[in-house]
N, C-alpha and C positions, 0 to 999 in steps of 0.2 A: 625031928628028922629034916623038916624044911629049913630050919635054922642052920643045921650042920651043912646041908647042901648049899645054902646061900654062902656060908662062910668059905667052903671049899671053892665055890665058883669065884668069889671075890679074891681069894688068895691066888688061884691059878691065873686070873685076869691080871692081877698086880704083878706076878712074876713074869708073865708074858710081856707086859709093858716095860718092866725093868730090863729084861734081857734084850728086847727089841730096841729100846731106846739106847742102850749101850752100843749096839751095832750102828744105829743111825748116827749117834753123836760122833763116833770115831770116824765115820765116813764123811759126814757133812758139817760137823762142828768140831774140828780138831782143836785140841788144847795141849799146850806143853805139859809134860808130866813133872817138870821141875822148873825153877826159874830159868829164863831164857839164857842160853849159852850160844854165842856166835862161834861157829866152827868153820875151819877150812875144809874144802872138799876136793876130791880128785877122781880121775877116771880109774878104770880097772888096773892100770899099770903105772899111773902117775906120770904118764908121758906128756910132754908139751904138745900143743896143737901142731899138726902137720898141714901142709898145703892141701887144699881140697882138690881131688882129681876132677870133680864135676863142677868146678867153678864156672859160673855163667860168663859169657863173653863180655858182659857189661862191667864185670867186677875184676879189677886186677888182683892177683894173688900176691901177698907180701912174702911168700916163700919162707914161712917159718919152718925151720928144720925139725925133724923128729928127734926126740931125745930118748936114749935107751933107759930102761928102768933103773939100771945100776948107776946112772949118772945123776939121779935125783939127789939134791942136797937140801939142807935146811935153808930157809929164807935168809937168815942172818949171814950164812956163809956166802951165798950168791951176792948179796948186797955188798959184802965186804970186798968184792973183786974190784971196786972202783969204777971209773969211767961214768960218773953220774953227776947230775945237776940237782941239788936239793930243792924240794918244794916245801914252802913254809907259809901257811895261812892260818887264820883263827880256827878254821874248821878241819883242815887236813894237814898231814905231814907225809913226806915221802920223797921220791926222786924220779928223775927222767934218766933212762939208760941211754948213754951216747952211742951204744952199739944197737943199731936198729931204730934209734930215736923213739923208743917206746916209753909210754907212761905206764910203768909196770910196778910201781911201789907206792901204794896209797894206804894210809891208816887214817881213821876218823877220830880226831882228837876228843870230841865231845861224848863218845860212846865207848863203853867198856864191854868186854866179852861176857862178864858175869856181874852179879850184884856186889861182889867183893870189892872193897875200896882199892886194893892193890892189883886188881885185874888189869891186864894190858888192854890197850885200845883195840878196837875192832879193826882187823885188816881186811880191806876190800880187794886191792890189787896185789899180786905177787908175781915175780919174774919167771920167765921160762927157766926150766931146769929145777923147779921146785915142785912139790907134790900137788899144789893147787894153783898152777900157773893161771893168771888172769890179768889181762893187760889190754891197753889201747894202742893202736898203731896208725901212723899216717903214711900213705904210700902212693906210688905212681906205677903206671904200666905204659909201655911204649914198644914199638917195633923198630929195630935198627939202631937203637942206642941203649946204653947201659943206664939203668935207673937204680936208685938206692934200694937196698933190700934189708933182710933181717940181720945180716952180718956187717953192714956198712958202719964204719966208725965216723961219726959226725964231729964237727968242730963247733964249739959253743962260744958265743960272745955273751958274757954274763956269767955270774957265779951262783946265783940263786934265783929261783922263780918264786916271786911273792906278788901280792896284789899291786904293788907299786913298782916292781922291777921285772919286766918281761925278759925272756931269754930267746935268742935266735940261734938256731942250728943251721949249719951249711955244709954242703958237700958238692964236689964237682967231678964229672967224669972226664974222659980224655978226648971227647969229641966236641967240647965247647958248651956243654949244658951245665948250669949251676942250679942246684936245688937248695931252697931255704925253707925252714919251718920256724915261724915266730910264735912262740908259746906265750900266752898271757893267762892270768887266772884272777878270779874275783875272790871275795871274802868267804864264799860258800863252797859250791862244788862244781862250778862250771869252768872248764879249761877251753880256751879258744886257740886254734892253730891256723895261722895264715900260711898257706902253702904257695910257694912261688917257684916257677921254673923260668930261668933266664937263658935264652938261646943266643950264644955268641958264635955258634958254628956257621958253616958256609951254606947249609941247606935247612929248610923248614923241617920241624919234627912234629909228629902227632902223638900226643900224650893224653892220658886219662888219670885223674887223681881219685883217691878214695880213702875212707877211714873205716877202721875195724875195731871190734871188741872180740878178743879170743879168750875162751874159757875152757879149762880142762875139767871135765867131770861135771856133775850136778849134785845138788844137796842129797845127802844120805840120811839126814835126820827125818824120821817119819812125819814130824810136824812141820817140815819145810817142803813137803811134797805138794804138787799141784792138786787142789781139791775143789769141791763144789763151791766153797766159800772163799778160798784164798788161792790166787793164781801165783805160781812160782815157775819161772822159765822165760822163754823168748816172748817179747812184747814190743809194742811200738804203735805209732800212728802211721798206718801203711795203707796205700790205695784209698785214701780218704776216710778211713775209719780206725777206731781203736782196735788193736789186734792182740789177742791172748792165745798164742800158740803154745803147745807144750813140746818138750824134748822128743817124745815119741813120734809126734807128727813130723818133725824134722828128720829123724832117723829113717822113718818109713817112706819119705818122699822120694821121688825119682832122683837118682844121683845124690841123695842126701841133701837136696837143696829145695828150699821154698822161696820163690822169687816174687818180687813186687815191682810195679812200674813207677811207683811214687812213694816217697817217704818223708814224713815230718821229723821222725826220730825212730830209732830202734835199738834194742839191746836186751839185757837180761835182768830180770827182777827177782830178788829174793823177798822174803817176808817184809824186811825193813830196809833193804838196800837196793840201789839201782846203779847199773853201769850202762850208759847209752851213748850212741854217736848221733850227732845232730848236724844236718847241713845248714848253710846260711838260710835266713828267712826268705821264703818264696823260691828257693833254688830247686830246680828240677833234677832229681837223681833217681837212679834205680837202686834196688836194695835186695838183700837176700839173707836168710838164715841158712847156715851150712852145718851138717854133721860131718866132722872130720875124723880121720883115723886116730886111734888111741883114746876114744871116749871124750873127744873135745868138740867144741861148738864154736861157731863164729856168727856174729851179726855184723853186716857190712853194707855200706852204700858207696856208690861210685857215680861219677859224672860222665857225660858224653865225651868222646874224643874231641880234642881241640888242636888246631894247628898253630904252632908257635913259629913265626917267621924269624929269620936271622935278625939279630939286633932287637928283638922284642922279648917281652916276658908276660906271663899269665899268672895271676894270683887268685886263689880261691880260699874260702874260709870254712873250716870245719870246727865243730864244738864237741867236747866230750863231757858228759855229766858222770861224775863218780862220787856217790855219796849216799846220805840217808834220805829216805822218802818223807821228809818233813812237809806237812801240808802247806804251810805258808811259803816255804821255799819253792816247792813245785809250782804253786799258784803264781808266785812272783816271776819265775822263768816263763811260765805260760803267758802271763799278761804283758810283761814288760819286754821279754826277749822274743816273743812270737813263736814259742815252741808249742805247737798246737796240741792241746789235750795232754800235756805232760802230767797233769794231775791224775790222769787215768792210770799212771803207773801204780797208784794205789787202787786195787781192784774193789771199788765200792759196790759193784754189781748193779742189779736192777733198781735198788732203793737208794741210789746216790742222793736223790732229791730230799730224802728224809734223813739219811745218815750224816751227811755233811752238816746240816744245821745242828743235829745232836752233838756232833764233835765240836763245832765252833762254840756252842753254848757251854759245853763241858770244859773246853780249853779256857774260855773266858772266866768261868767260875774258878778254875784252878789258879789263874793269875790273880784273882781277888783274894782267895783264902790260903793259897800256898800249899795245899795238900789235895791230891787227886781223890783220896778216899772221902774227905769232907766234901769235895766238889761233887762227887757222885751222890752223896746223901742230899746235898742241896738241890741237885738236878732232880732227884726223886721227889723231893718236896714240891718243886715247881710243877712237875708233871702231875702229881696228885692234886695240886691246886687247880690246874687247868681241867682236870677230869672230875672236879668236885661235883658239878651238876649231874654228870652221868652216874657217878658213884651214889649220889643222893637218890636218883631214880632206882638204881639197883637196890639200895637199902630199903626204899619204899616197897619195891616188889617183894623183897624177902620178908619184910614186916607183914605185908598182906598175906603171904604164904603162911607165915606163922599163925596169923589170926584165923585162917580158915582150915588149919590142920585138923581140928576136931570133925569138921564136916567131911574132909577128905577121908579121914579114917572111917567115918560112918559109911561113906559110899563104898570103900574098899571091903568093908565087912559085908555090906548088903549084896554086893555083886562079886564076891570072891570066886564064885564058880562060873562067872560070865565075864571074861576079860574084855571082850569088845564092848559090852554094855558099860562096864566100869570106866573104860577110857572115854566113851561117849559122854557119860555123866560128869566125869572130871572136866572135860572140855567145856561142858555147859556151865559148870560151877565157875571155872576161870572167867568165862564170858560174863556171867551174872555179877561176879565180884570185881570185874574189870581188872583182872590179873593177867600179866604177860609172863608166863613161866620161863621164857627165854631172856627176859630183861636182865637177869643176873649174869648172863654170859657175855654181855656187851663189853664191860670193862676188861674182862679176860681177853676178848678178841682184840681190843685196842692195845693191851699190854704186849701182845705177841710181836707186832712190828717194832715197838719201842725196845723190847728185850733184844730182838734180832739186830736192831741198829746199834744198840750199846755193845752187843757181842762183837759186831764188825769193828766198831771203833776201838774196843779194847784189844782185839786181835790184830788189827791191821796198822794202826797208827803208831808210829815210833814215839810220839809224845807220851803214850801210856807205858812204854817199855821201861821196866825197872823202877816204876814209881811206887814208893812206899806208902803205907797208911799209918798204922801204929803197931807197936810191940812186935809180934812175930811176922806181920804181913809186910814183907820187904819188896814185893812186886805184885801190884794189883792185876797185871796182865797174865800172871801165872796162877795155878791152883794154890789153895791153902797148903803150905808146906808141912804143917803139923798133922799127922795122921794118928787116929786113936789106936789102930791095930798094931802099930809099931811103937806104941807108948810115946808118941810125940817125938820120934827120932832116937829114942834110947836104944831100941833094938835095931840091928844093922840090916834092915831089909825095907824095900819099898813095896807097899801093897799094890795089887793090880788096881786099875782105875775104877773098876766097879765097886771096890771095897775101900777106896782111899777116902774114908770119912774123916773130915777134919772138923775143927771147932766151929768154923763158919757154917758148915753143912748141918751140924747138930743144932745150932741156933736157928738156922732156916727151918728145920723140921719142927722145932718147938714153937716158933712164931706162927707157922702155918697151922699147926695143931690148935693153937689158941684161937686163931682166926676162924677155923672151921667150927670150933665149939660155939662161936657166937652166931653162926648161921642156923637157920631153921633146919631141923632134921629131915632128911629125905624120906619119902613115904615108902619107896620100894626097899625091901630088905637087902637086896644085893647092893643097891646104891649106898645104903647105910654102911655096909661093911667096907665098900670101896673107899668111901669118904673117911672112914676111920684109919684105913691103911695109907691113904694118899699122902699125908704129910711126911710119913717115914719113907715112902716110895720116892718122893721128890728129894728127900735127903740124899738118897743114893744116886739119883739121876743127876743132881746138880753138883755133887761133890767134886767131879773132875774139872768143872768149869773154872774160868778165871775168878780169882777172889773178888775182883771188882763187880762181877755179875752177881755173885752171892750177896755182896754188900748192898747192891741195888735192891735185890729181891727182899732181903731182910728188912731194909728200911721201908720198903713198900708195905710189907706185912705189918710192921709196927704202926705205920700211919693208918693202915686200914683198921687195925684193932682200936686205935685211938678214936678214929672217926665213928666206928660202931658204938663204942662206949659213950661217946658224947651224945650220939643219937638216942641211946637208951636212957641217959640222964635227962635229956630234953623231953622224951616221950616215954616215961616209965611204964605206961600201960602196955607198950610193945614187949618189954622184957617180962612183964607179968602175964602176958598172954599164954595160954596153954600151948604146949609144944607136943602134945600127944594126940 
């Protein structure tokens, strides 16, 4: 009767853990349910951003007109309208719209939307009038004179923007003010815009310049939502600290505006991509995030008003980052261009001090071996080697527990009707035999931050995106694509995450079962039943996680088994010790 009750208790406890973990993992450890696909997103009606009615006085409004839903057209059709200067660099392709002087056409040459070889390049920016309008603007505001706006047609000197050929746009009003924007670009993702206003009129003019990122809508993919572990949304270095705002906060703010008195940079981050506006190094600007009509958002900074006397001109410099959140590239811009804490566009979280070294080691290993899966396995071997002394102490503790099990069994039989006395005698036995029953938990506790760091690295860093291993594992940052329940893809349905048991998950369960078999048996009957179920419980828990994480855990289990077998061969008396 007691055995049945223990079994029922163990099963109920295991089910509770399984269901509870599924909820926790979906909330705090989101994983894609298929290989990553980069999608465009849009607001509820697909409208382009409209000028914010609650725009702070410090920020000029570029006057982006609203677009009716029926006017939405495909990106290709809008780009075919002409009036564009091509952009061509090793990292990005696109164009600048001469109407409004917007950078509104950016695709990332090195990254594909899916793991298919013929998949199109990832599109970051798209022009107004498309479903997912997303673009950068350079603007001015002033009183008493006409400044260029969203419908201004600029004149270009230069035919293509490349790292070696800048392009200058110019426009003049009827009162003697000429506006110029000189665009230049590097080999990666940084566009520099020198804004000049030359006053040839009869009177001084007061103007303010600013730079904007406008975005229609926000990600609709559930794995691209802001979560406890991955920030998606407005971000920047604002008021002297890294800022991780979410879209809801901007919408709920007074007048749909969240303002800041200083900015190093600001913009919108997705899981792998970033669009941000950056003032010149050390320049004082005000900044804001805005919620605009039509489900659109804006990140903007502006400078103070300056007076331009007749015959004089004023030049300011703005920068636009539009690209992938590559760790080395962000660090380069942070260190060499003075863009403060740009590396925080990757939301490393509280454990950045630990996660970044894990990433750098893993990335270095990848460059040596050429395969991220092999790099993960080598990383696991390195971690196991560093933890070898601790693991030896763990094994020694388990061996001592195995040796004294007959004495423990005798105490349990003697005091089975007096639980407090039994616990007291067991503690005395541990003390006399110099056993620490908790020593075996230390390696597990150490594994938790390592596992979490590797989770963050696999989920956040674009360097891991779409990285293959062998055979059917085409993306280590995504879950195992072959599920047993749909006969490895032969049946046309995708199992729910809690039942998406793949080959790697089964291997994980088997290796954990073999590892537990080598450990001394628990004395408590409930614990015995739980440990029997635990490997298969973990099989379900870990199945939805990235394949790279399962590969790490499997490798760790195999190394643990090998180490224990080696210890048994070295000390055969431990294996021969009674376990009853």
